[in-house]
N, C-alpha and C positions, 0 to 999 in steps of 0.2 A: 548425573547433572540434569536438572529439571528440564531445561530446554531440549536437551538431547532426547530424553524420553518423550517429551511432548511432541517434538518434531517428528519422531518416528511414528507416533500414533497418528499425527496429522497426515503423514505420507501414506500410511496404510489405509486410512479412511478415504482419502482422496482417490487412491487406487480403486477402491471399491465403487466409488461414485462415478469416476470419470475414465477409468481404464488407463491410468497413468503408467508409463513404463520407465519413469525417471527415478524410481525409488530403489534404495539399496539397503545394505545392512549397516549396523552401527560402525563398522570399520571403514565406511566410505568407499568400499570396493564396488565399482559400478557393475550391475548385473546386466549383461547383454548390451554393453555400450555400443551404440550404432556406429556405422562407418563414419557418419558425419561427426559424431562426438569424438572419435579418435582423430579425425582429420583436424578438428578444432584445436586439439592439444598441440599439434605440430605446426599450426598456422601462426608462426612467430614473425614479428616485425620489430624494428628498433626505432628509438626516438622517444619523444616526450609528448604526452597527451594530457590536456587539462579539461576537466569536466566539473560540473557542479549541479546542485539542485536538491531534490528530495532528501530530507533527513530520514524519512521512513525507510528508504532503501540503503542507508549508509552502511549497515552491517553486511548486507548482501554484496554491495559494491566492494567493500573492503575485502571480503572473502574472494571474490572474483579477481580482483587486482593482485592479491597475494598469490593466488594459484597461477595466474597467467605469468606474473613476473618470475615465479620460481621455474617455470617451464621455458621462459623466453628471456635470456639475459640481454642486457643492453636496452631495456625499456624502463622508462620512468612515467608512471601514470598517477596523476593527482586528481582526487575527487573531493570537492569541498561540499559538505552537507549544509548548504546555505539556505535551503528551503526551495520548494517547487517554483514559486513565483520568481525568486532571484535567479534560479537556474535557467528558466525560460528566457528571462530578460538578458542574461549573459550570453545565451545561445544566439539570440536575435542581434545582440551587439557585436558578436564575433569574438568574444573573449572566452567562450567555452566551446570546445570541439563537439560536444554533445551535452544534452541536459537530461537530468533525471526529474521526473514529475509524477506526482500522484494523481494527476488527471491529464487527459489529452488536451492538446492545444484548443483554445476557444476560437470562435469564429473571427474575432478581431485580432487574435494573435497569429492565426495561420498565415495570412498574407505576408506579415512582417517576417515570419520565420521562413516562408518560402523564398522571400527575396534574398535571403542569405545563401540559398542553395542554387548556384548558377546552373541553369538548365535542368533543375530538378525541383523537388518539393521536400518539405520537412515531414518525415514520417513519425507516427506514433507507434512505437513498438512495445507492447506489454512484456515485461521481463519478470515481474514478481507479483504474485497474488498476496495481498495483505489485508486480512480481516481487521476491522477497527473495533477495539474493545471500549465499552463504557466502563470507566474505572471510577472508584469512589473511596473516600476515607471518612467513615462515620463509625465512631466507637460504639460497639454493642449491636450494630446493625450488619448482619451478614446475609448473604444469599438474596440480595435485593434484585428486583426485576422491574422493568419499565416498559410501558407502552409508548409508541411513537408520540402520542399526544402529550403525555407527561414529560417526556424528554424535551419536546418543543417548548412547553411552558416553562420548564426549568431554564433552558438556555436562552429563551426570549425574555427572561426576567419577570415572568408572570407568577411563578411559584418560587417563593423566597425562603421558606422554612421547611426543614426536613419532615416535620409532622403535618405538612399540608394534606388536605383531603385527597388530592389527586395521587400523591405518593402512597397514602394509606390504602387507597382503593386498589392499587397495584400490589401492595404488600400488606395484606390484612393481618398477618401474624408477626410482622416485624416490630421490634422495639425502636421507635423513631424518636429522636430528641427534638425539642422545640428550638433548636439552634438554627442560625442562619446558614443558608447554602452559599458556598462560593463556587460558582460555575466557571471553570477554567477553560479558556480557549487559546488557540495559537495567536501570538502577537505578531508573528511574521506571516507573509503570504504563504499558504500551504495548500497542497493538493489534498491533504487529509481533511482540512477544513472544507474545501470545495466538495469533496465527496460526502462528508457528514452533513453539510447544509443541504446538499442535493437530496440526501436521504430524508431529511426533515421536510423539505419542500414537496417531496413525492408522497410521503406517508402521513403527514399531519398538516394538511393545507389550511385548516381552520385556525391553527395555533401558531404556525410558522409563516409569517408574511414577508420574510426577507429573501432577497435574491441569493441563490447559491453562488459562492464566490471563493476564491483563494484567500481573500481578505475578509476578516470577521466583520459582519454588518450589524449584528444585533447590539443594542445598548447594554451597558452594565457588564458584569462579570469581571474576571481577572485574566490578564494576558500572560502567557509564558512563551519564551522563544524556543522553537524547534521541539522535536519529539522528546529529547532528553529533558528539556526544561519543563514540559508538561508533566512527564512522569515524576520528576523530582518534586514539583510543586504539590502534586496530589499526595505523594508518599509522605511529605513533610508537613502537610497542613490539614488539620482536622476540619471536617465539614465540607470538603471539596468533592467535586464531580467533574469529569472531563471525558474526552474521547482521545484515544491514542492507539497506535498500531499494536497489534497483538504481541509482537516480539518485545516491545518496550514494556508493556504491562507485565509480561512474564519475567523479564529481566529484573524489574523492580518489585516483583512479588505483590502487585496491586490486586485489590479485590475487583472482580469483574462481574458485572450484572448480566442477568438474562435479559433478552430483548424480545418483545412481542412481534411476531411476523404476520404476514397477510392472512395466514391460516388461523390466527387467533391464539397461537401457542407462545408461551414464554420459553425461549430457547437459549441454552447455554452455548457459549462460543467454544467450539471444538473443530478439529480438522474436518470431521464428517459433516457437521452442520454448516460450516463455511463452504465446503465443497458442493453441497446441494444448491446453494445460491449461484455459485460459479457456473454450475452446469447449465443454468438458464440464461447466461450472458450471451449477447449477440454482437456481431461485428457491424459497426456503423460505417467504417472507412471503406475506401475502394482500393483494389489492387493490394499493394504492399503496405498501405496505411491501415493499421490494425486497431483502430480505435474501437473500444468495446462499450456496450450499453448493458448495465446491470439492472435487473428488476428488483428494486428495493421493496416492492410490495409482494414479493414471492409468496405464493400459497403452497409451495412445496412443503409437505409435512416434515418437521424437524429441521428446517432451513434457518440458519442465522442470517439476518438480512443485511447487515452493514459490512460490506466487503468491497475493497477497492482494487483496481489494477494499477500497478506502478509501471510507468513507461520510461523508455529512453527516447528522447527527441533527437533525431539525427537526419542529416541530408541524404536523400536518395542519390543525388548527384551533386558535384561541385565541391566536394571535400578537397582540401589541399593535397597535392601529390605525396607530401611527406607525412600526412596524417591518415590518409585512407587505409593503408595496410594495417596500421595499429588499431584504428577504430574497428575495422572488420575483424581483426584478430581477437580483440578483447570481447566484443559483442558476440562473436561466434562461439567463444568459450562460454559466455553467460547463457546463450540460447541452447547450448548442447545438453545432451542428457547428463553428462558429467557436471556441467555448471549448475544445472537445476537441482541435481542431487545435493550439491554443496549447501543448498538453502535449508535443507530439512532440519539440521540441528540448530538453526538460528531462529526458529519460531516463525518461519515463513511457509507458505504453501507453494509447492512447485507448480509450474504451468501444466494444465492438462496437455497430454501428448498431442491432441489435435491442434491446440494453440501453439505449442512449442515448435512443431514442424513448420507452421506458417511463419513464425518469427525467424526461425533459422533460414528459411528461404528468402525472406526479406533482407536479412543481413548479408547473405551471399550476393544479392543483387546490387548492393551499394557500389557506386562508381564515381 
């Protein structure tokens, strides 16, 4: 299976870069599962949990829920991939027990989310590392590559033809048609959009003048709902280009472009190249709030620059008594070595061990 092979390569590559200990063999047998990982498997609770948010982490969440419910009878866990923006709003409104988001809470969202957490705060807990692929559908044009400036011009509507001089400069040997470009963006609020536009605003300031946001701000282009919708639109429509999580690009067998990093290299998206960028990420939050800052201008040789951290947004305190054990049980499994290993075959990159242990500690502290 393509993703299985690809995920194994990603895991091995990230091991080399980051010293991960969450990787195992193709048979999903954990090697050296930690005591905490074993404890997580037995940390069962009963009841019903409702969560929603990031569609980028839909496949990861589905795997965690399946594994947890198989180990823990008497549990019903629902995760709706409504998009990061909708998930955060549902968490704030109290209709989601926790939210999945492809970006940490913004400054104006944090106080509203904190208000839901009686006596505590809303934590940003990174659970999945998700590289973002630049995908395209152009007949006869393979192995395309883009600089940040060219991507910014395309998605800002300044470059509208595939044979534009800017694209030719990045791809001097490519056969580029003179057809119109359809730049596809998320029509719903999305943490992937927030991360992609943040990347553009950090790397192409002269050509991208729009605020990074979960909602698409640039004029023009074509909208598609959720990650599935973006992948389907690109796969089925000639002349398109978009941004989507690596796992969706793999699942749909989409062409993926190389992207120029701060070192001046056009880099292919692989587990190794994504891992090199993750290695330079820093924590911005305090205590158990594990918001991360990624250097999109990384000058690390061979680093693929468009990588996002997917979070669970959850209360540090104030969870209802009948929800707390189930939230802790599920998220403990997700943060365990076993839970992170389950991501490998899905086209995600497991958390570096140094990050995973911090997340695991934060989950244990929920009350």
